[in-house]
N, C-alpha and C positions, 0 to 999 in steps of 0.2 A: 551236598546242595540242599537236599530235602530237609536235613536236620536244621540248617540255618534258616530256611524258609519258615519252618515251624517256630523257631525261636522268635523270629520277627513278628509273626502273626500273634503269638502269645503276648508279646510286648505291646503290640498295637491294641489288643483287646484290653489289657490292663490299663493302658493310658486312657482309653476311651471310657471304660467303666469307672475307674477310680479317680479320674480327673486330676492326675498329677504325673510328674515326670518319672520315668523309670529307666534304669540302665542295667544291662547285663553284659558280662564278658563272654562273648561267643567262643573265643579261644584266646590263647596268649597274644596280647598286643592287638586285639580286635574287639572293639566295644560297640554295642548297639544302644542307641538312645531314642526314646519316644516321649512326646509330651503333647497334651491337648493344646490346640490353639485356635479353636473355632470362634467365629464372631458372636456365636450365641452363648459362649462361655462367659460367665461374669468376669468383670475386670479383675477382681481380687484373686479368682481362681487362675486366670491367665498369668497374672503377676507371680503367683505362687509357683506355677509350673515353670515359668521362666527362671525364677530364682533357684528352684530345685535343679533345673538343667545346668545352670552355671555352677552350682555346688558340686554336682556329679562330675562335670568336666574338670573342675579344679582338683578332684581327687585322683585323676588319671596319672599314672607314672610316665616319666620321660616325655613330658608335654612338648619339649623343644624338638623332638623327633617325630611328633605325631602330625598326621594330616586329617582334616575333617571334611566330610562330604555329606550334604543333605540330598535325599533321594529326588526331591522335586526340582533339582537343578540339573537333571539328567541331560536336557537338550544342550546345555552349555558345554558339555564335554565332547559333543559331536562324535560319539562312538557308534560303531555298527554292532548292535547287540541283538542276538536272537532270543534271549531269555532275560527279561528285565522286570522291574517291580510291577508293571501293569499286568503282567502274567501271574507272578507268584504271590503278590500281596492281596490278590482277589478283591473283595469289596473295599478293603482299606485303601486301595490305590486311588480311588476317587477322593477320599478324605485327604490323602496326601497332596493331591493336585490342587484341591480347593483350600489348602492350608488349615483344614480342620485338625490334621495331625502333623506334627513336626517329627520327621524321621531322620535321624542323623547317625552317622558312624564316625568313630575316631579310630584310626589305624596307626599303630606304632611302626613307622617306616623302617626302623632299625631291625625289628623282629622280622618284617617281610623280607628285607635284604638278607638277613641271616638264613632264613628258610630257603630263599632262592639259591644262595651259595651252597648250602648243604645238599639240596636236591640236584643242583647242577653238577657238583663234584661226584655224586653217585653215578651220573651218566657220562663221566669223563669230560665234562665241559668246564671251562674256566670263566670266571667273572672278572672283568676289569672295570674300575670306576675312577673317574677324575675326581680327586678329593674336593675340588672346588665346585663341582656340579652335583648337587644332591638329587637332581631330577632324573638324570640319565645314568645307565650303566651299559656295558657291552658284554654280550655273551660270546665267547670265543669257541667255535666249533671247528676243529682241524685248523686250517689257516685263515678261516673266515671270521670276521667280527660283525656282530649284528647289534644295532642299538636298541635299547629298551627304555621306554618312557615309564619310569616307576609310578608316577602319578596316574598315568593312563591305565596301567595294569591294576592299580589299587581301585580305581574307579570302575573298571570292568568287573573286578571281584565283588565289590560292594553292590553294584546295580544288578548283577546277576545272582546275588545271594550265594556266592561260592565261598568255600573255605580257602585259606591260604594255600594249602597243599593242592587242592583241585585247580586253583587258578594258575599256580606255578607249573604244575604238571602239564596243563594245556599249553602254556607259554613255551616250555622247553620242547614239547612235541612239535610245535610250529617251528621252533629254532632248528630242530633236526631236519624237518622237511625242507626248510630254506637252505640248509647246509648242502643237502643233496642237489637242490636246484642250482646253487651257486657253483658247485663242483662241476656239474654238467656244462654250464656256461663257460667256466674257465677252461675246460678241455677244448671247447669249440674255439675260444679265444686263442689258445695256444696253437691249435692247428692252423688257424688263419694266419697267424704271425710266426709260423714255424721257422722262418729264416732268422729270427731274433731269439734272444734269451728272454723268456717271459716269466713273470713271477707275481705273487700276490704281495702287495705292499700296502700296509694300513688297510683302507677299505677300497683299494683299487686293483684292477688287473693292469699290470704294467709291462710295457715293452722297453727293454734295455737297448738303447741305440749306441752304446759304447761310452767309453770314458769321456767326460767333459761334454757330453751331449745331453740335452734335455730328454727326459723319459716320458713319453705320453702314456696316458692311462685311462681306463674306464672306471668310473665310480660305480661299483657293483651294488651299492645301497639303493641305486635307482631300480634295481630288480626286486626289491623287497616289498614294494607297494602292491597289495593284492588287487587294486583297482585298475592297474595298467596292463597293457599288452606287453608282456615281457620280451617276446621276440622282436617286436617293433623297437622297443627301447634299446635292446641289445645291439641291433643292427645300426641304429642311429649312432650309438657309441663307437661301433666298429668303423663306420664311415668317418667320424671325427678323427679317430686315431690314424686312419689311412691318409686323410687330408693333411694331418700334421706331419706324418712321415714324408709325404710327397713334398711338402713345403720345405722341410729340412734338407732333403736331397737336392732340391733346386738351389737352395741358398748355398749349400756347400759347393755345388758346381760353379755358381757365380763367383764365389770367393777364389776358387782355384782356376 
């Protein structure tokens, strides 16, 4: 983290002092760009910086797989961040907010996904991705699947000045913690419905009511939101499943 913060600050200093765009490769697939854009900068200098920025962007490999993010758009991402550029950019943060400095990153999503798959495999986790949806993947831990918004993770990485390895390591640590939580709730679910066969299907805890009968379930992804009361959400789900089972039993009695 500190190494990347230092790279950013060095880049900001050069852009401020030299009055032209600068680009560095922080690591494979992770590029930092900075350019002056102050209202006090002469028009020709601003145009030169803009042209240089576009030129640098054009030289990036795998552009079709890249995502771009400017630091002063942070509020648009609606992320809960404990360490973001207003902390690590120091005096340059005010310049970024006032558009005196344009600070941008370009991240090769293919490299990020590859690193994620490699680190997940080392921890015995699997990655599943819908080929048609580039934004989301799922991390599979034991029987549980957890969705990951890749764009949001890249935004967290950039705004917190993390390396890919640091960001992915934190993500997988959270996935492991979530897996333990889900296992505990599934055990409780299985005990409550011990008269039935219960199993994990897709991203649901499912009650098997027998052949040709609809199988009610609880969407355990509802438990992954850190902002909610997990017990309350869980018991609401239990109530809904019980209501469904009761309705099914009454319907069968009416039929017979």
